[in-house]
N, C-alpha and C positions, 0 to 999 in steps of 0.2 A: 540455315543453320539446321540440325539436326535435332529430332526431337530427343533423341538418348541423351543429347549436353542437356537439356531443360534441368534434370536431375541433379546435375554435379554444380550448375546456377544456383539452384533452390538450397541445396544443401550449406552451399558458401556464404550465400545470402542469411539463410535462419539460423547458423553458426553466427553471424556477425552481430545481428540481433538480440540472440539470446547470453552472450558473453556481455556486450554490451549494456543489457538490462540488469542480469544478475550482479555488475560489477555498483553499479549503480547501489545495489543496497549491502555490499557487501565493503562498502569502500571505508573502510574505519579509521585509514589513515587521512582521508579525508582530501585524497590527490584529486580527485574530478571535480572542477568549478561548475557552479550553480547553472550558468548560461548553457551548460552540455544537456541538462535533465530532460528539455521541453523537446530539444532535438531527437533525442535517443528515443523517450517516448511517442514522439508525434502520430504515430500511427496506429496508438492501442486505442481501438475503437469507443471504449467505453469509457473511460479517461477523458478523450476528443471529446465526448458527444455531451460528457455532462460539464466541462469548461468552456463550451459553446452557450451554453444555455446564459453565463454570466456575462463573458466578452467574446462575439463575433468575430473574431479578426483570424490573421493568417497561422497563428500557432494553435489555433483552435479546430483546424478545419481537416484535421487527419482523419475524422471517421468519414467526410463524405470522399477523400480520395482511396480508403478502405471500398469504399459503397460503387466508387467507378471501376474498380481494379476488380470487386466481384460482379458487376455489369458486364465487363468486358471481358475478364478470363476463367471465373467462377472462385471458389473459395481460396483463391492464394492467401489470405490474411493467416488462415489456420496451420498452413504449411510453412509461410513465410516468415510472417512477423509475430505470431503469438508465441510465447516465452512458453507456457503453459503445453501448447502443442508440440512446438519443438521437443519439449523435457520428455514427453510420449515418445516419440521419434527415440530420443534416445534410449529410454527403455527398452522399447522394442528392439532397437539393434545390438545391443548387449544382452538380451534375454535372448537372441537365436546362440550367440556365441554357447552355450548354455544346449540348445537343441536346436540342431544346424537344419533340420528338415522341417520347420514350423512354418506351415500351409495354411491359408487364410481359404474362406469358403463365402461363397455370396449366401447373404443372410436378411432374411426379410427385415423390414426398417421397422424400428419400435418408433411410429409416428404417433400413438395414444401420449407415449412418457414423455417425447421430447416436445411436443407439440402442446403439451399439456403443463409442463414445465415453464415454456416460451410464454404461454399463456397466462397462467398466472404470474409471472415475473412484471408482464404489460400491464395487467390490471391492479398489481400490487402498485407499479409505478403512473399508472393514471390515477388510483388513490391517494397516490401523496405520499407512497411508502417506499425507500428501494431496499428494504430487508432480502427480498430475494435479490436484487440485483449485488447485494453485498456479500451473499453467501457465493453465486456462483459466479460473478465475473471471473473471468478466467486470467486477466493480468492480477488483478488483487490476488485472486486464489495463490498463483504463482509467486507473488511478494510474501505473501502470509508464510509460506513454503520454506522462502530462503532465509526469512528474516529470523524464522523460530528453529531451524536446525542448520544450514550451513554458516551464518553469521557466529552463530557460536561456536563453533568449530573452529571457525577461523582464528576466534578472539581466545578463544584455548589455545591454538597451537602458538598464538603470537605471545601468550603471556609466558608457556611454557620455553618458547625461544628466549625470553628475555629473562626468565630466571636461570637458563642452562648457562646464558651468558655469560650474567651479572656473577656467577660464581667463580667467572675465571677475571671477574673485575672488569668486563667491558659492557657497554649500558649502550650499544648502538640501536639496541629495540628495546620502547618504551611500552609500559603493561596499559593494559586498558579494564576500566572497570568494568564488570559484569554484574548487570541489576536483578536479575532472575530471571523468572518465565510464571507468566501465568498460568496455572493450571487448566484453565478451561478455555484457555485460548490455543494453548498448547496441545491438547486433546482433540479439539475440534480440528486442529491445522494437519495433527499425525493421523488421525481418521481418514482425513480427503488425503492426505498424502497415499494410504495404504488402499483407497479405494481406487487413486489413480496408477498405482503401479498393480493392484490384480487386473485391472479392465485391461490396461497397458497390453500386460504379458498373455491373458488368455486374448483377449479380441479385438488386438491393437488399438484403433481410432476411436472404440466403441462408447468410453466418456465423452469424446467431442459430439458424437452423433446421437445422444440420449440425453445426459443431463445440461450440456453445456446451453445455455439459450441464447449465445451470441452466434454458435455454429448454427443451431436451427434457424435462426433468423436467416444468416447469410445463406445457410442451404436453400431457403425460399427464393431469394435474389438468384439463387445462379442457376435456379430450375430454368431461366431467361436470360442467362448470360451471353452474349454475341459471339466467343468462341467456346466450343464444347469438346470434350473428347468422345470421341466415336470406336467402334469397332465397324470395319471394311466387312461385308459378307463374300465380296471378291475374293479377297487372299486370306480371309481367315480360315487356319487349317485343324480350328476346334481342338486345339493343342491343350487350352486350360490353365497356362502359365500366367496368364495376366490377373487370371483370378486366383491364383494360387499367392501373388504377391501383394494382393490388393490390401492394405492394410484398416482401410473403410468397409472394406466387405462388402463394395457397392458393386462388383461388377461382374453381372451373369453371363457365363462365359455361354452358356448352351443356348440360350436367344440371344446373346449378342447385343446385349444391352447395359447402358450404364445409367445407375440412381445418381444423377449430379448433383441431387440435394445435400447427397453424404458425402460424394468424390471432395476429398481434401486436399487437391492438384500436389500431391505426394510425387506424380512422376515415374514411379516403380515401374507402371505397364509399357514405359515406351522403351528401357531399359532390358524387360524381359522378352518382349514381341521379339522374335526372328524374324520374321516374316513383313515387318512393317504395315499391319493389319489396323492398329490403333492408332488413330490421325487426330490431329488437332485443326477442328476447322469451325469457319464461318457459318454460325446461324440462320442462312439465307432463305430458310425452307418457307415462309411468310411474313405477310406483315403481321399475324395477329401476337406472334411473340413480341413486337417492337410494342404493341398498344399493350400488353400487357407489362411490358418494364414502364412504361409512363405511369399506368394505374398504380403503382405500388406505393405505398405513402409512406415515405419515411419519416415525416413529423409528429406521427402517432404516438410518439413516447418519449418522455421524459429520457429514457435509459439511463440507468445503472449509476450505482454507487455502492460504495463502502467494501471495504475488507481489511483490514486490520493487521496485524500485526502483533508484537508484543513489545520489547525492549531489549538491552543491550546497547549500550553507549559507553562512553569513555567520560568520565569527568573531568577534563581537561580544565578547570580551575578547581583547585582542592576546598574544600568548604572547610574552611578552621573555624572550628568552634571549641569553647571553653570545655573542660572537663568538670561536669555538673555530676555531681554527687545526686542522683534521685532514689530514693527509700519510700515514697508514700506515692503509691498508685492512686494517676487521678480518677475520677469516679463519673463523671459527667461525658456523653459521648458527645461529639460533633452533630450537632443538627444541618446537617448541608443538605440543599432544597436542591441545587442544581450542580450537575457535572462543570467543569470549568475546562473549554475547546480551546483550541492552539491559538496562540494573536492572528489575524490576519483572517482569521476564520468568522467574523462580523459578530457570532452568536450562535447560538445552539441552531436556531431555527434554517440559519443557511449552509451550516455546516452538516448537519444532519441530513439533510435533503440534498446533499453533494460528495459526501465522503464514501468510498467505497474499501476503505479500510485497507489501503494493501498496503500501509507499514512503510510506507517510502520515508516519511516525516519522521517516524519510529528511530528508522535506522540513521537519520543525518543527526539526530539530536546532540549533541555535543554532551550533554547532562544527562541526558538521559531520564528526562521529567516526563517527556511523551510516551504514554504507554497506552495498550489496547485496551479497552474498556470491558466489562461484561453487563452487567444489565445497570452501571452510572447512567445513561442514557435513556434505561430503559429498556425492553426485548426488543425494538425495534432497533434498536441502534447498537445491537451490540457487536463487541470486535471495533469498534469504530473509534482510532485514538482521541486520549482524555491527557490530561496533566495531572501525574501523581505524586503531589508534593509531599508525601511521604517517603516517594524515593531520591527525589532531588528537586531542584528549583529550576524556574525559567533565569538563564541569563540576559542579565539588563542590555546588552548589547546585543545580542543576535539573533538574527532573523534567517536562518540558515531552511528553515521548515516553512518560511514562506516564498522564499526563491524555486521551491523542486516541486512543488504540487501539481499532478498531470491533471487533475480534476476541478480547481479551481474553487474546493472548500474551503484550503488555505491561499488569501490572494495574496499578491507580494505587498510589502511595506517598506518605508526606508527606518534605517536604525532609531533618527530623530521622531519618526511618528510612532514607533512602535513603543519608546521607551515613557510613553504618554497612555498607550491603550490601556486601559481598566477591563484585563480580562474579570476581574470578581474585586472582592473585598475582603479585607483581613476581619476576622469575628473572635471577640477576646474572651474567654471562658474565665475570669477570676477564681472559682473555685477550684478549677484543675492547676493553675500558676502555683510554682514552690513557692515564690514569696508569699501566698496566700497561705498554703500548707505545712510551708516545713520552715517560714520565715528564716529563708535562705535568698542572698541575693544571686541575679542571673542574667536578665538582660540581651540573653543571648537572640532575642528575636529583633528588638531595636538594633544591635550591631551589624546584622545581616540586611536590614530595609536597607535598600537602594535610593530610596524618595525620602529617608526616613518619616515615612506615614506613621509608621510604630514607634515612641519616643516614651522616655521614661517619666514618671513624675511622681515625687516623694510621698509614701504612703509607709505609716510606722514604722519611721527611723531608717526604711530602705526605698529603693525603687521603684514603682509597680508599671507595666506596659499600659499604655494608650493609644489608638488607634484614630487617626486621625483621616476620616474615610475617603475625604477630598484627593488626596494625595496619592492612596494605594493604587496600585494599580493591576495588583493581583499575581502578583510573581511567583508568590510559594517561598521567600525565602526565610520567610518568619518561621513560617510553618514545618518546613524542613528542619530548620535550625533547635526549634524548642524540642525541652528533653523529655518532658512528660512522657508516661506509659502508664494506659494502654492509650489513652486519649489523649489530645494535644488538648495546650492551653490556651493555643490560638491556631487559626485554618483559616483557609479562603473559602468564602461560600462565593459561589461561581455567578455571573451576571446572564441573564438570560440570551441579552444582546448586550453585546461590548460599549463601552462608556469610554469619553476622554477622563481621564485623571487632570486635575490643576498641577502646576507647575511650581513645586516648592521652593519659593524664593529663597527662604531661608537658608537652603541648602548651597543653593548658586553665591547665597554671600559667603558660604563657609569654604566654599571653593576657591573663590578666588585669594591668593596670596602674593600678598606685597614682597616682591623677593628682598628688598632694601633692606626693610622694616623687620618682615617675619621671618627669612632664612633662617633654618634650625642649626645651621654650623656654620 
């Protein structure tokens, strides 16, 4: 096979991965089945590594495959499988359309910066914090960008199409509810996108070789890779074309050397060289390189997690509730000690230690209740998803987020198991309830409670909510339904560790219908 053909294969494979991963985040109509997600995300380095910490199985071995590829061929992950790397390649490609004579030149590596970032990331992981990984993991960074920019655009186009067709009495396209944008998350994602745009336009893959800790880590391994790209002195004519097209700025055509720690294996140099002076050969120079490979300690870090995302989703189940007039503001704020983590996450410790905030769960949540956090988990858990019950509620029988998490922060659960997972417990503030403040009937919280943990008891000739905590699963339906402002009369206090709720046998009895005796018509 001609070496010039490698670039064509690289472009096809990278676009395939890029489009596939992007579709996972923008699949607003839920066409993609849950079992496709682990296949598409198998080779994402950080999510795979984190997932292997919980369940080391075939589906969590993707990071090992990436390491083997790197040991054999160099940093192929960065140009073939990393969606953020492919995004930079696309930016570089289109920027050249405006500046056709764009040329790169060899630059000295910013080793102090990139290895400092890698060191800080590794030390934070060893110390039990994944904040650095959350902010810098390339897959999660890409997920935040897509969720915060591309997904809202798609929803806007969809809703505009619905509005236009509806004016002609056609309802072939249905609208999706837009849940809004967290300003902090939006600003952070926008700043990262601008940084990547600027670096890509000005210096090619500079972001990958200065900021990205995964790139720095794989770069260390690629120094001793079995196959290396080399310049043959005997056939090279010193034209410098290979240096001009190297977007990693790692080819020094004057000294005929290539810095393999920064080479992202884009293979542009193969197509540019007219003399075939650039070769891809096995590194058989000495036994020392093989010994160095064996000494690389791949178990030294818990590597990575978190990134986040924001929200946007379709409220597939209409949240019907009474139109209750509230004319008195509530006075007592909710005293929430713990944020509520998604079902299947076991609790805050397990979730915070594994979530890279990629936002995939935010994207697939049909009710939009999973939203990116800001400081709800503390400064070390910024942008990790949480359950925001002021925006929506957790569907009683929905397990979509548990089926797609690539890091194992949210583990798979069955529907019947999920119905008894107690994410938190509803807390009632009587002084905020309009039954107390206005003497007005309500009961919205009880009507929407799927387990009837919230039920009504007599109070001043009216009915007042009462919470039976043993039945509560912390789904947030009561909090979402509560009409009081600015503070809710009922809210969910998260469980630090998820518990198991008791099955409400009274509810089961109510649901049993004797069709011979009780059929309504």
